[in-house]
C-alpha positions as CSV (number, residue, x, y, z in Angstrom):
1,X,-32.6,40.1,-71.6
2,X,-34.4,43.0,-69.6
3,X,-33.9,46.1,-71.0
4,X,-34.8,49.6,-69.9
5,X,-33.6,52.8,-72.2
6,X,-33.2,55.4,-70.1
7,X,-32.1,57.9,-73.0
8,X,-33.0,56.7,-76.8
9,X,-32.6,59.5,-79.4
10,X,-31.4,59.5,-83.2
11,X,-27.7,59.3,-81.8
12,X,-27.1,58.1,-78.2
13,X,-28.6,55.4,-76.2
14,X,-28.1,54.5,-73.0
15,X,-29.3,51.4,-71.5
16,X,-29.4,48.9,-68.5
17,X,-29.1,45.9,-69.5
18,X,-30.4,42.0,-66.9
19,X,-28.9,39.2,-67.9
20,X,-30.1,36.1,-66.2
21,X,-27.8,33.2,-64.8
22,X,-25.8,31.1,-68.3
23,X,-27.3,34.2,-70.5
24,X,-25.3,34.9,-73.8
25,X,-26.3,37.6,-75.9
26,X,-25.8,37.2,-80.1
27,X,-22.6,37.6,-81.6
28,X,-23.5,41.0,-83.4
29,X,-21.5,44.7,-84.8
30,X,-22.8,48.4,-85.1
31,X,-21.8,49.2,-88.9
32,X,-21.6,53.4,-86.9
33,X,-21.5,53.0,-82.9
34,X,-19.1,53.6,-80.9
35,X,-20.8,51.8,-77.7
36,X,-19.2,51.0,-73.9
37,X,-19.9,48.5,-71.6
38,X,-20.3,49.3,-68.0
39,X,-20.4,46.1,-65.6
40,X,-22.5,46.6,-62.2
41,X,-23.6,43.6,-61.1
42,X,-22.5,40.3,-60.4
43,X,-19.5,39.3,-63.7
44,X,-19.9,39.8,-67.8
45,X,-17.5,37.4,-69.8
46,X,-16.9,39.8,-73.1
47,X,-16.3,37.9,-76.0
48,X,-14.5,39.7,-79.0
49,X,-12.9,39.3,-82.5
50,X,-9.7,39.6,-81.0
51,X,-9.8,36.0,-79.8
52,X,-9.3,36.6,-75.9
53,X,-11.9,36.3,-73.5
54,X,-12.5,38.8,-70.9
55,X,-14.5,38.6,-67.5
56,X,-16.0,42.4,-66.6
57,X,-16.0,42.8,-63.0
58,X,-18.7,45.8,-61.7
59,X,-17.5,49.2,-61.7
60,X,-14.9,48.1,-64.9
61,X,-15.7,49.3,-68.5
62,X,-15.4,47.7,-72.1
63,X,-15.3,49.9,-74.9
64,X,-15.8,49.0,-78.7
65,X,-15.5,50.7,-81.8
66,X,-17.7,50.5,-84.7
67,X,-17.4,46.7,-87.2
68,X,-15.6,44.6,-83.9
69,X,-17.6,42.2,-83.3
70,X,-18.8,40.6,-79.3
71,X,-21.1,39.0,-77.2
72,X,-21.5,39.4,-73.6
73,X,-22.5,36.0,-71.5
74,X,-23.5,35.6,-67.9
75,X,-21.3,32.2,-66.8
76,X,-22.2,32.9,-63.0
77,X,-25.4,31.0,-61.4
78,X,-26.4,35.1,-59.9
79,X,-28.3,37.8,-62.1
80,X,-25.8,40.0,-63.6
81,X,-26.5,43.5,-64.8
82,X,-24.7,46.4,-67.4
83,X,-25.3,50.2,-68.4
84,X,-24.9,49.7,-72.6
85,X,-23.9,52.8,-73.6
86,X,-23.8,53.4,-77.5
87,X,-23.0,56.7,-79.5
88,X,-23.9,56.9,-83.2
89,X,-26.9,55.8,-85.6
90,X,-27.6,53.0,-83.9
91,X,-27.8,49.2,-85.6
92,X,-27.4,45.7,-84.8
93,X,-26.3,42.9,-87.1
94,X,-26.1,39.6,-85.4
95,X,-23.2,37.5,-87.0
96,X,-21.6,34.1,-86.6
97,X,-18.6,34.1,-83.8
98,X,-15.4,35.0,-85.5
99,X,-13.9,31.4,-83.6
100,X,-14.8,27.6,-82.5
101,X,-14.9,27.5,-78.9
102,X,-12.4,24.8,-77.8
């Protein structure tokens, strides 16, 4: 993943992130962060602890509340990118997937 931090303060972080084809973020959650993901290019598959995968297309967005487990995956054969907006005291806690893909 290529990450460029555009804004980085004690309570707000805004970044652009580029994912290579097939790349996936680790499963994780944040204890104090409200997070928004805006798809910029490609298609992003968002897996979350609600057991439903969601595909984001350019211009679409998803929000995560503190404690909500999630992972992003570029399942396409071309790069994908997104804008990440995080509000709150930053932390990143890796975790096991809440379910097994079958």
